[in-house]
C-alpha positions in Angstrom: 0.0 0.0 0.0 1.3 3.4 -0.9 0.7 6.7 0.8 -1.7 8.0 -1.8 -3.8 4.9 -1.6 -4.0 5.3 2.2 -5.0 8.9 2.0 -7.9 8.0 -0.4 -8.9 5.0 1.8 -9.3 7.2 4.9 -11.0 10.1 3.0 -14.4 9.4 4.7 -12.8 9.1 8.1 -11.1 12.5 8.0 -7.6 13.7 7.9 -4.9 11.3 9.0 -1.1 11.6 9.5 0.8 8.8 7.7 4.4 8.2 8.7 7.0 5.7 7.7 7.1 2.9 10.2 8.8 -0.5 10.0 8.1 -2.0 6.6 5.1 0.3 6.0 3.2 3.2 7.6 1.8 4.2 10.9 -1.5 6.0 10.6 -2.7 8.4 13.3 -5.4 11.0 14.0 -5.2 13.6 16.7 -1.6 12.5 17.5 -2.7 8.9 18.3 -1.6 6.0 16.2 -4.6 3.7 15.4 -3.6 1.7 12.3 -0.6 0.1 10.7 -0.3 -0.4 7.0 2.3 -3.2 6.4 3.3 -5.6 3.7 1.1 -8.1 5.5 -2.0 -5.9 5.3 -3.9 -3.1 7.1 -4.2 -3.5 10.8 -6.4 -1.5 13.2 -5.9 -0.9 16.9 -8.2 -3.2 18.9 -9.1 -3.9 22.5 -11.6 -5.9 24.5 -14.4 -3.8 23.2 -13.6 -4.2 19.4 -11.9 -7.5 19.2 -15.2 -9.4 19.0 -16.0 -7.5 15.8 -12.7 -8.6 14.2 -13.3 -12.2 15.3 -16.8 -12.1 13.8 -15.3 -11.1 10.5 -12.7 -13.9 10.7 -9.8 -11.5 11.1 -6.6 -12.4 12.9 -4.3 -10.3 15.1 -1.0 -9.0 13.7 1.9 -11.4 14.0 5.5 -11.5 13.0 8.2 -14.1 13.2 11.7 -13.8 14.7 14.4 -16.4 14.4 13.2 -17.9 17.7 9.4 -17.6 17.7 6.2 -16.1 16.3 5.1 -13.0 18.1 1.3 -12.3 18.3 0.4 -8.6 18.7 -3.2 -8.8 20.1 -3.6 -5.0 20.1 -3.7 -4.7 16.2 -6.0 -6.8 14.1 -6.2 -7.2 10.3 -8.9 -5.1 8.7 -11.5 -7.3 6.9 -10.9 -7.3 3.2 -14.5 -6.4 2.3 -14.0 -2.9 4.0 -11.6 -1.8 1.3 -14.7 -1.5 -1.0 -16.9 0.3 1.6 -15.3 3.6 2.6 -18.2 4.6 4.9 -18.0 1.4 6.9 -14.2 1.5 6.9 -14.5 5.0 8.5 -16.7 3.5 11.2 -14.1 0.8 11.9 -11.4 3.5 11.9 -13.3 5.6 14.5 -13.6 2.4 16.6 -9.9 1.8 16.3 -9.1 5.4 17.2 -11.3 5.0 20.3 -9.5 1.8 21.2 -6.2 3.6 20.9 -7.5 6.4 23.1 -8.6 4.0 25.8 -5.2 2.3 25.7 -3.5 5.7 26.2 -5.8 6.5 29.2 -4.9 3.1 30.8 -1.2 3.8 30.5 -1.4 7.3 32.0 -1.9 6.4 35.7 1.2 4.2 35.5 3.3 7.2 34.5 1.8 9.4 37.2 2.4 6.7 39.8 6.1 6.5 38.8 6.4 10.3 38.8 4.7 10.6 42.2 7.3 8.4 43.9 9.7 10.5 46.0 13.3 10.2 44.9 15.7 10.2 47.8 19.2 11.2 46.9 22.0 9.9 49.0 24.8 12.3 49.8 27.9 11.5 47.7 30.2 9.0 49.4 33.3 10.5 51.0 36.5 9.6 49.3 38.8 7.7 51.5 42.2 9.2 51.7 45.0 7.2 50.0 48.2 6.4 51.9 50.1 8.7 49.6 47.8 11.6 50.3 48.0 11.1 54.0 51.8 11.1 53.8 51.8 14.3 51.7 49.6 16.0 54.2 51.8 14.8 57.1 55.0 16.1 55.3 53.3 19.5 54.6 52.4 19.9 58.3 55.9 19.0 59.4 57.4 21.5 56.9 55.2 24.3 58.3 56.5 23.9 61.8 
């Protein structure tokens, strides 16, 4: 999928920002990423509210393979192929994906506040122990002053 195709695809949804990401594009609205356009297809953000819709369409979550294993990314699901021909319904699914991304952002926020709320206690710097040479020099300097 190229950039121009994606702009046309989301025309009924509204303005989107399309940025290079991995082997494709990240698609966002209002500064929130809600879709991925990759070689493997178009994937929308999903959560417990929207996953049943994807399952009902026979869609699968995004996955990729590493040398050691196959990684399943349950937060992004493949857009049903029939929606490429129905821009109005695609816009509805895109709004649901944006809402799922917004819910995920809200869930993450308290965790950040909690971490910021922790009081950081700084310890005073450790005193350097005098080396034997330094002690001898100080001793010599005191004797020379006498």
